[in-house]
Each structure stands twice: as C-alpha cells, then as structure tokens.
N, C-alpha and C positions, 0 to 999 in steps of 0.2 A: 373558565379563563385561569388559565395556567400562567404562571411566570417562573423562572429562575430566579432564587433570591442568590445575590453574590455577595463575598466578602472584597472590602477593599482591595485586597490584594490578588484577589482573583480575576479582579475586574482590570487592573494592572495587568497581572499575567496573561489574557485575553487579549488587551490591546496590542500588546506587544506583538504577542504571537500572529495577530491581524495584519500586523503591518510588516512582520519580519520574516515569518513565516519562507521557506521555498516552495510547502507541499500547499497547494492551492484548497485542498479538502481540510487542512487543518486553519487555513484561514478563512473559508465561509462559514465551519462551523461554530470556530469563536468567535465572528460576528457577529451570529445570530444569538450566539448566547448571550452578551453582551447587549443586543436589542431587547433581548425578550428582559433583562434585567433593567431594563429601562421602560418596562412597562408595554411593549409592542405585544399586540395578538399573535396569536399563533396564524392562523388566519391568514394576517397580514405578512407573516416572516416565508409562511409555505411561498406566498407570488412572489415577495423578493427571491428569494433565493431557487424557487422552480422546482420545489418539490411538494410532496403531498403533505397534509398537516400531520398525518402517521408519523412522517419522516423526522419531523420538527420533535414530535413528542419522543419518539427513541434516541435523537441526541439527547433532550432530555432529561430522557431516564439514563442513558449511559453516563452521562455528564454525574448524576447523580450519586450511580452504582461507585464509578471509575475516579471518575474526574479528568485533569487533564489529559493522562495518559489514553482518555475515551475519542478524542480529537483527530487521530491519525485514522487511517483505514486498517482493518486486521491481516494480518499476516495469513498467509497461504489461502489469499484468490489469484484467479487469474491459471492458465496453463501449467500444470506440471511438467516439470523435465521428464525427459523418456532415459535420459542415462544418469537418473540418481542414484542407481544401484549399482553403476558400473564406473564410479571413480576408480575405482583400483586399476582397473581394465584400461581407462582411458588411460590412466599415467602410462601404464607399460607401454600400448599401443604407441603415444607419442616418445620415449624414447628409443620403441625400435624405427618407427618411422623417420627419426631425425623431425620431430616436428611438422611433416608433411601432415595438414589436417586431409588432403586428397585421398592418401589410404589409408587413413585412421575412419575417413568414414565409410570409405567401400569396406572397410574390415568390421563394421558391427553391420551394415548392411547387408553382407554374406555370412557371416555368424551369427548375428542373433535380427536379421530381417527388420533394425531399426534402422526408417529413413528418415534421417535431420539434413538440413541444411548445413552450408561451410557456414554461415552467420547464427545459426543456435549450437552450433561446435562453441564455434567463438565467446559466444556469448556463456555459457556453461563452463569455458575453461577460466572465465575473468571473475564468474560467481564465485567460484569451486577454487580459486586460488592456482589452479594449475600450472 
C-alpha cells in the first residue's frame, strides 16, 4: 500500500486548488492527493476517479518529483498549428489584405498548400497576438 504523506501547508494548498481551480484536471488530482494523505487505498482512488491504478501511481510519482506544478496537464499536447512557422508571413498578408481573412486563407492555400478554416486562423491570430 502506498500513500502520499503531505505537510500541513501542502494539504491546505491542495484543498484550496480542489475548491477554486478553474482547471478540472488540477481539481481532480489535488483531491486525489488529499484523499491519499487520508489513507485511502490506490485501488479505491482509481475507482473514484475512474482511472487506472497505474495512473494514480504516476500522479503520486510526479507529485513527489515536482510538487504542485505536476497537477496541470503538460504543455505541448494536442494538435500543432500549421501556421507556426509562418507568423511573419501571416502578419504581412493581414496588412496587405486589410485583415480580410478569406484572402489570407486563399493565399496560404495557393502558395503553401495549407488548407485551414477561418476559425483556425482566428484562433491562431488570437494565440499569437496578431
């Protein structure tokens, strides 16, 4: 049986994150750590959080290794943007076409054979601050 032993400060931080974090993953993992500190078994925690026993063990390992920073999902997951290497060119095209996104989309389809939808371009512009 493996339990996480927490300091009083850690318990307070984890309880605060469980109640107030906007990120559901952080809430779930912090709650799991607090329950483990209260001597709940890994098998029971796996049933409560609907994950495998090994996943709970990974959460524990990351907690011991990194601490609070281990609660959030790691960066770099998900689909990568197709326009990442074309930030300067997107900016130039926006200036040329007076921020008309349809023309920018047509340009990238013709010149670079990159087909994206208008919403993807809008999200890219929002993320890069253009």
